[in-house]
N, C-alpha and C positions, 0 to 999 in steps of 0.2 A: 437353520437360518442361512441359507445360502445368499451370498452377496453377488449382485450383478457385476458385470464387467465395469460398467461406468462408475459404480460406487467404489470399487477397487481402484480404479485409475484416479478418481478424485483423491482417496485417502493417500495414495502414492505421491500425488503432486503436493498435498499438504505436508507429508513428511519430508519431501525432497526440499520444499521451501523452508521449513523449519530447520533442516539439517544445514542448508546453505546459509541461512542467517547465522547459526552457531559457528560454522566454519569461518564465516567472515569476521565475526567477533574474535575468534581465536587468532586469526591472522592479524587482525588490528592490535591485538594484545601483545603478540610477539614481534611485531614490526619494529625494526631498530629506530626508524624515524618517529613513529608514534610514541615508542618508549621515551625518546629524547624529549618530545614535546610534553608528555605528561610530567616527566621529572622537572622540566623547565617551569611549567605552570604550578606544580606543587612547591618548588622552591620560591617562586615569586609570591605565592599565598603566604608562606611562612615569613619571609622577610617583610611583607606588608603587614602582618600580624604583629610581629615584634616591633616594627616601627610605630604602629598605632598604639601599642601598650606603652612605649617609651615616650613618644612625642604627642600622642593623642591624635584622634582622627579628625578629618576635616570637619565631619558632621558635629563633633564635639565643640569644635571651635566656633562653628556658625550658630550652634545652640547657645553657648555661653555669650556670644556677641548679642544675640537677640535678647537674651535675659538682661544683659547690662544696658541694653538700649530701653527696654521697658522700664528698668529701675530708674534710669535717668529721666525718662519722660514722667514717671510718677513723681520723682523728686522735683522737677521743674513745675509741674501742676500744682503740688502742694505749696510751693514757694510763691507761685503766682497768686494762689488763694490767700495765703497769708500776707501778702506784700501790703494791701491797704491798711490792714490792722497794725502791722509792724511799723509803718510810717506814721500813724496816728500816735502810737505810743511813743515813738521817737520824739515827735514834736510836742507832745502833751506837756504843758507847763513850761515850756521853752520861752523866755521873754522875747526872743529874737524871732519866734515862729511867726508866720503871717496871721493876721487877725481875720478869721473866717466870718466874723459877724459883718465885715464890710463887703463880702463877696456878694455877687448878684444872687437872688433868690433862685433856687434850684440847681445851683452850680456846685461842683464837687471838686475838691482839691485833696490830694493825698496828704498834704501838709497840715490840713486842719484837724484839730482835735474835736472829740465829741462835745467837749465843753469849751467853746471858743472864748468865753468869758475869762478863763483861767489865764491865758496868755495876755489878753488886753488888761486885765487887772494887775498882773505882775509888771507889765510895761508901764502902766500908770504909776505904780508904787516906785519903780526904778527912776522914772523921770522926776518925780517929785523929790526923792532924796538926793538926786544929783543936782537939782536946782537950788538946794539949800546952801546959805553962805558958809 
């Protein structure tokens, strides 16, 4: 298997290219300036790692803030859903609560109880007892 001159030349060029690449890598490895840069970046990474472990990373802070925002939104939505019922419970049976039986048909007030006759009957009872001599 004799090789032609062009094949030998191509193989020599490939070997030369590979050898040149490895020599460049070795030169970069032993270059004082590159050694300093590598040390500097390694130290920066270590300091950042320690700082993140002690103080938490910026991503952890934004993730927690997002979680807190979602929790606050859920709590606000729940409170808004419960507000009408809570208002009804608060005013139910209160003699000073507005009388919903007098409100126009189809209107809604959070102050009205489900049983408007309760507040009006209590108001009537209170007014009868206060008018007695």
